[in-house]
N, C-alpha and C positions, 0 to 999 in steps of 0.2 A: 310277941308278934312284930315290934318295932325292931328286934336284933334279925328277924328272918327275913325281911324286905328288902335291906341292903345287900344281905347273901345272894337272894335270888336275882336280885339286878345286876350283882357283879358276875353272877354265874351267867346271865343272858348276853350281857356285854361280852364276855370272856368267850362266850360259844360262837358270837358273830366276828371276833378279833382273831380268831384262830383259824376257824373256816375259810376266810376269803384271805387263801395267798393266791397270789399270781404265779403260781407253779403248774405250767400248761405243757410239763413233759409227757411224752408217754413211754412209761417204764417195761412196756411189754414190746417185742418184736413186731415189727421193726421199730427200732428204738428212735424216737425223736427227741432232738433238744431243741425247743423254741425260745428260750432264755438267752442262750448263747449264741454269739455270731463269730465268723471265721476272720481272721484279719490276717494282712501281709503288710511286709514292710522290707525295702532292699536295704542290702548292705553294700556300698560302692568303695571299691579301694581299701579292702579291709587292711587292718594294721596287723600285719603277723609276728607274733613272737618268736624268737628262733627257743626250741627247747633243746636240739642238737641239730646237728649235720644233717639228719636225715627227718625231722620233723619240726614242725612249726604248727601254733596254735594260735586262734583269733577268739577272743571271748566277749562277750554282749550282756549286758546284766538288762534284765526287762525291768521296763516303768513300774509296773506292779506283777506281783506275782501269778502267775497262773492258776487255774483252777485245777483241782485232782484228776477232772476228766479230760483236760486239754492236751491235744498231741501236737508236736511241732514237725513240720518236714522243711527240708530246707533245699532248695535248688540253687544250681549254677551254671549263670550264662556260658554255654562253651560256644556258641557261634551267633551269628547274625544270620535269619533265612530272607525271605523273599519281603522285598519293601521295607526293610530294616529290622524288621520283627526280629526279637531276641530269641533263641533257642536254648531252653530250659534243659536241665538233666538234674533230677533227684539224686541228692546223697544218700549211700557213699556210691562213688563212682571214680571207676579206675581209668586213667589214661597211661595209654601204652606209645611209650616215645620209642621213635623208630621200630624196628621189626623183632627187637629182643624181647622176650616175653619177660625177663629178670630187670628189664627197664619200664620203668612201672610208677605213675604217682598214684596215688591214693587220695581222695578226698573223703572224709566223714565227719560224723558230727555226734553229740550227745546235749543233753538238754536236761534241766530239772526246772522245777518250779520257776526257779529264780532268776535262770540265764541259759545261756546256749553257749558251746562250743565247738569251732569247724578246725579241722585237723588236716593239714597235709603232709602226708607222710611220704617216703620213697627211699628205696636203696641207693639212690643217686646222692650224691653229696649236692643238698639243696643251697649249700654256702659258694659254691661255683656260681660265677659273674652270669652264666649264659641261662643256669638253673634258676633265677629268681623270679623269672616271667611264671613260674608254676604257682607262685604265692602273691605275686603282684599285680595291682590291677585287674585284681577279680571282681565280679559281680555277681551278689547271692540274693535271693529270696527267700526270707522267712514265712510260712505261713503256716498259722496256728490256727486249729480246727479241732473244734468240741468231738472226743473221740467217739463217744457212743451215737452220732448223727451217721458215721461211716459204716458202721455194723450192717452187712448183708445190703450194701446200696449199689455195689457193683460198681464201683467208682475206681478207675484206674489211677492209683496216686502216683504211678510213673509218668503218665500224661498230663503235664501241667495243666493243659487248657480243659481237661476234664475235671480236676480238683476246682479249678476256677469256677467253673461253669457250674458243677454240682453244690458247691458251696455259697454261689452268689457273689463273688469279689469284684467289685468295679476295680480294673487297672487303673482307671485315672485318678482312684484315690489314694494308690500305693505312694509311700512317703518313703524317705531316705533317712535311714539311721545310721549313723556310724559310731 
């Protein structure tokens, strides 16, 4: 009898310890992830590294690795709108130089759980003095969102303002990371 009481006590405590988790996620459609929040940060004047005359790359390592279900969106400021408001374009983005279809600059990116890489590529010689403007003094906004909250959400990821509104990101708290 003395051996059964500690086993029952341990089983009783284990029942409560394992049944009381903080998982408030809804794993059925529509998906909700209430434990994960979206975050954003800016990269100003990114220091691109020359790969060759038509390709430059910028890399940035995350302070902490992403969780498997996170997705990275990267926007580039392409203009300034009314009242000085930044105009953001989702990468990948192609900027056509002049009227020639062959003269284009492509901005793209990739990400892993540990880092991001932003690429500037072109058939133009980016080493030419006038072409450095395609990869210098650029401002990017990195937005990390939980992937499964966006499923069937109707949010337009091309529209930066829709993303900020949907994920409830406070732009006044966006920091700069270089």
